[in-house]
N, C-alpha and C positions, 0 to 999 in steps of 0.2 A: 198576228202572221201565221202562227202553227196553225190557226183553223182554215185560213186559204190554202196552206201548205199540205192538209191533211187528204186532199184527196182531189181528183178531176172534176166532180162535182160541187164541191166546197165553194167555189165562187160564185158559182150561178146562186147556188143558194143564199150566199150573203146580198148578192142583187136581189134576190125575188123577196126577203124581209126588208130591204130598204127600200124596193117599191113598194111596197104595202105600207110602210110607215110614210110616205112619200104621199100616197093617197089619202091616207087619216087626216095628213096635216093640210091636205086640201079640202077634202071636205069639213074639215073646221075653218077653212076660209083664209088658208096660206097658201097662197096661188104663185108663190116665190117658189116654192121647192117644186123640182122638176125631173125628170130620166138624169138631168145634167146634173143636178145634184149628186146623184148616185153614183154614177160614173166618179165624179168627183169627190166623191169620200171612199169610193175605193181606191181611185189614183194613189189620195194620201194616203189611206191605208196600207198600201203594199209598198209605199215609198217611205214609210217610217222606218227608221234604223235604230233597233236596239243597241243599248238599254234606249228606254222612253217612260213617260209616264202612260201606265196601263190604266185602260178604262176602270171605272170603281167598283164595279162590279167583279172586275176580275181580278183585283187588288185584293177584295175582300174574301174571293174564293181561294185565293193563292196564301192566304193568312190564318183559311179556316173560319173566317166570321161567315154570318147571315149577311147574304147580298140583300141588295133593295130590289128584288125581283117584281112585288108588286108596285113600289113606286116608279117603277121604271120603265117596267114593260106591261104591267096589270094597268097602271092609269091610259097607254095607249089603246090596249085591249079595250078598256070599258068606254072610250072615246068610239073605238070604230064599232063597238054592238050600237052605241047610240046613233051613229052616222049611216048605221046601215054597209057598213063598207066589211066585204069579204078580206080575212087576214086569217086562212090557212095556216101559213109558215110563222106568223107571230103567235098565233096560238099555239103550234106545236112547239116552239120556241119558248114559250110561258111554262108551259105545262114540264117542259124539260129542264127549265130553270130552277122550278119550284122542287121539283124531286130531287135535284142536286143541293139547292140549298137547305133543304130537310135534310140530308144526308150530312150535313154539317151539325147540326143539332143532335141528332142521333149520336154522332160520333163523340161531340163535346161528350154527351151522357152516359157516354160507354154504351153505347146502342149500338153499334155499327152492326150492320147485316153478317 
């Protein structure tokens, strides 16, 4: 929820990211996912009342653990590449999450910047 409240462009970024994931899913044959799936997901997220169950990568980040960036985001990125689906927002998100994830490792090793 904090992300959606972080600025006026946050919801559109989230929508764009989710639309890219839907496009990858459709390219893989999951035709039941649509723009309506994005709208529904955003609506559920906006209506979630804290405290709740955090997404697994968020829970990992909050605990200072490495996140499953490659397994969760990297796999979708690889599918997008194989299916030739343009995923600019997803690629950017992946790079940022990998950097954040690496900071946890450096911090635990005492090598924080």
